[in-house]
C-alpha positions as CSV (number, residue, x, y, z in Angstrom):
1,X,0.0,0.0,0.0
2,X,1.3,3.5,-0.9
3,X,1.6,6.1,1.7
4,X,-0.7,9.2,1.5
5,X,0.8,12.2,-0.2
6,X,1.5,15.3,1.8
7,X,2.6,13.4,4.9
8,X,-0.9,13.0,6.2
9,X,-2.7,9.9,7.4
10,X,-6.2,9.3,6.3
11,X,-8.8,11.6,4.6
12,X,-11.0,13.8,6.7
13,X,-14.6,12.7,7.2
14,X,-17.2,14.2,4.9
15,X,-19.0,17.3,6.3
16,X,-22.3,16.8,8.0
17,X,-25.6,18.1,6.5
18,X,-26.2,20.5,9.3
19,X,-23.0,22.4,8.4
20,X,-24.4,23.2,5.0
21,X,-28.0,24.0,6.2
22,X,-27.7,26.3,9.2
23,X,-30.8,26.8,11.3
24,X,-32.7,30.0,10.5
25,X,-31.4,32.9,12.5
26,X,-33.7,34.9,14.8
27,X,-32.7,38.5,15.0
28,X,-35.4,39.6,17.3
29,X,-34.4,39.1,20.9
30,X,-36.5,37.5,23.7
31,X,-37.7,39.0,26.9
32,X,-37.7,42.7,27.6
33,X,-34.9,43.2,25.1
34,X,-37.5,43.2,22.3
35,X,-38.9,46.4,23.6
36,X,-35.5,48.1,22.9
37,X,-35.7,47.3,19.2
38,X,-37.5,49.3,16.4
39,X,-39.7,46.3,15.8
40,X,-40.7,46.0,19.4
41,X,-41.5,49.8,19.5
42,X,-43.6,49.5,16.4
43,X,-45.6,46.6,17.8
44,X,-46.3,48.6,21.0
45,X,-47.4,51.5,18.8
46,X,-49.6,49.2,16.8
47,X,-51.3,48.0,19.9
48,X,-51.7,51.5,21.3
49,X,-53.0,53.1,18.1
50,X,-55.2,50.1,17.3
51,X,-56.8,50.3,20.7
52,X,-57.5,54.0,20.2
53,X,-59.1,53.3,16.8
54,X,-61.2,50.7,18.5
55,X,-62.3,53.1,21.3
56,X,-63.1,56.0,19.0
57,X,-65.2,53.9,16.6
58,X,-67.0,52.3,19.6
59,X,-67.8,55.8,21.0
60,X,-69.9,56.7,18.0
61,X,-73.4,55.4,17.2
62,X,-72.0,53.5,14.3
63,X,-74.2,55.0,11.6
64,X,-72.9,52.7,8.8
65,X,-72.6,49.2,10.4
66,X,-71.3,47.6,7.3
67,X,-68.3,49.9,7.0
68,X,-67.6,50.5,10.7
69,X,-68.3,46.9,11.6
70,X,-65.3,45.9,9.5
71,X,-63.2,48.7,11.0
72,X,-64.1,47.4,14.5
73,X,-63.4,43.7,13.5
74,X,-60.0,44.5,12.1
75,X,-58.9,46.9,14.9
76,X,-60.0,44.5,17.7
77,X,-58.5,41.4,15.9
78,X,-55.2,43.2,15.1
79,X,-54.9,44.6,18.6
80,X,-55.3,41.2,20.3
81,X,-53.1,39.4,17.7
82,X,-50.4,42.0,18.1
83,X,-50.6,41.5,21.9
84,X,-50.2,37.7,21.3
85,X,-47.3,38.2,18.9
86,X,-45.5,40.5,21.3
87,X,-46.1,38.0,24.1
88,X,-44.4,35.2,22.1
89,X,-41.2,37.3,22.2
90,X,-41.7,38.8,25.7
91,X,-42.1,35.4,27.3
92,X,-39.5,33.6,25.1
93,X,-42.0,31.2,23.6
94,X,-40.2,31.6,20.2
95,X,-37.4,29.5,21.6
96,X,-39.7,26.6,22.3
97,X,-41.4,26.7,18.9
98,X,-39.1,25.8,16.0
99,X,-40.3,27.8,13.0
100,X,-38.8,30.5,10.9
101,X,-39.9,33.5,13.1
102,X,-38.5,36.0,10.5
103,X,-40.9,34.6,7.9
104,X,-43.8,34.5,10.4
105,X,-43.1,38.1,11.4
106,X,-43.1,39.2,7.8
107,X,-46.3,37.3,6.8
108,X,-48.2,38.5,9.9
109,X,-47.3,42.1,9.5
110,X,-47.9,42.1,5.7
111,X,-51.3,40.6,6.1
112,X,-52.4,42.9,8.9
113,X,-51.0,45.9,6.9
114,X,-53.3,45.0,4.0
115,X,-56.3,44.7,6.3
116,X,-55.5,47.8,8.2
117,X,-55.0,49.8,4.9
118,X,-58.6,48.8,3.9
119,X,-59.8,49.7,7.4
120,X,-58.3,53.2,7.1
121,X,-60.0,53.6,3.7
122,X,-63.4,52.5,5.1
123,X,-63.0,54.8,8.1
124,X,-62.1,57.7,5.9
125,X,-65.1,57.0,3.6
126,X,-67.3,57.0,6.7
127,X,-65.9,60.4,7.7
128,X,-66.3,61.8,4.2
129,X,-70.1,61.1,4.4
130,X,-70.5,63.7,7.2
131,X,-72.6,66.2,5.2
132,X,-74.4,63.6,3.2
133,X,-78.1,64.0,4.1
134,X,-79.9,61.2,5.7
135,X,-83.7,61.1,5.4
136,X,-85.5,60.7,8.7
137,X,-89.3,60.3,8.9
138,X,-91.0,61.6,12.0
139,X,-94.4,60.5,13.3
140,X,-96.0,63.7,12.0
141,X,-95.4,62.6,8.4
142,X,-92.9,65.5,7.9
143,X,-89.5,64.7,6.4
144,X,-86.4,66.0,8.1
145,X,-83.0,65.8,6.7
146,X,-80.2,65.2,9.1
147,X,-76.5,64.5,8.5
148,X,-75.3,60.9,9.0
149,X,-72.8,62.1,11.6
150,X,-73.4,64.9,14.1
151,X,-70.5,67.2,15.0
152,X,-69.3,65.1,17.9
153,X,-69.4,61.9,15.9
154,X,-67.7,63.6,13.0
155,X,-64.8,64.7,15.3
156,X,-64.5,61.2,16.6
157,X,-64.6,59.8,13.1
158,X,-61.8,62.2,12.0
159,X,-59.7,61.1,15.0
160,X,-60.4,57.4,14.2
161,X,-59.3,58.0,10.6
162,X,-56.1,59.7,11.7
163,X,-55.2,56.9,14.1
164,X,-56.2,54.2,11.6
165,X,-53.7,55.9,9.2
166,X,-51.0,56.0,11.9
167,X,-51.6,52.3,12.7
168,X,-51.4,51.4,9.0
169,X,-48.0,53.3,8.8
170,X,-46.8,51.3,11.9
171,X,-47.8,48.0,10.3
172,X,-46.1,49.1,7.1
173,X,-42.8,49.9,8.9
174,X,-43.0,46.6,10.8
175,X,-43.5,44.8,7.5
176,X,-40.5,46.6,5.9
177,X,-38.3,45.7,8.9
178,X,-39.5,42.1,8.9
179,X,-38.8,41.8,5.2
180,X,-35.3,43.1,5.7
181,X,-34.7,40.6,8.5
182,X,-36.2,37.7,6.6
183,X,-34.5,38.3,3.2
184,X,-31.2,39.8,4.2
């Protein structure tokens, strides 16, 4: 048998499969450290602004239940799902569940961004109908025209539209940050 060239003994073992396929990296920290990141701050703002939209819409008489019902559904669902998403990182559940959290972060925020953008448009449409006359029949058979929103509800609707826009921007920023973490 011929000796190995280069003075060495035997050939090294082949590399393992895990060396070529590293586990997905998680760039968002666990515990209270997530609150020190931009993503954690945006999630907190999403919860705060979403709750304000929820409160402002609930404070009106909801003159257009089809439009504002969707606004309420999205704002309540997004608020609670953002609380749950933040809790996963605050209580370190992400370390116990082995999935690609960067992908989940992007898909969650992108989906909620699309829904909240529609919510903002519907709330703005409701606000724009302020001066649209609504026919109201009284018992005396006379017809009285009143606006859909009175002044107080109009002001609440303007505020809800502004906060829905701010929440949409927060979800958009979270989506951009999540895409950057996931793809880069």
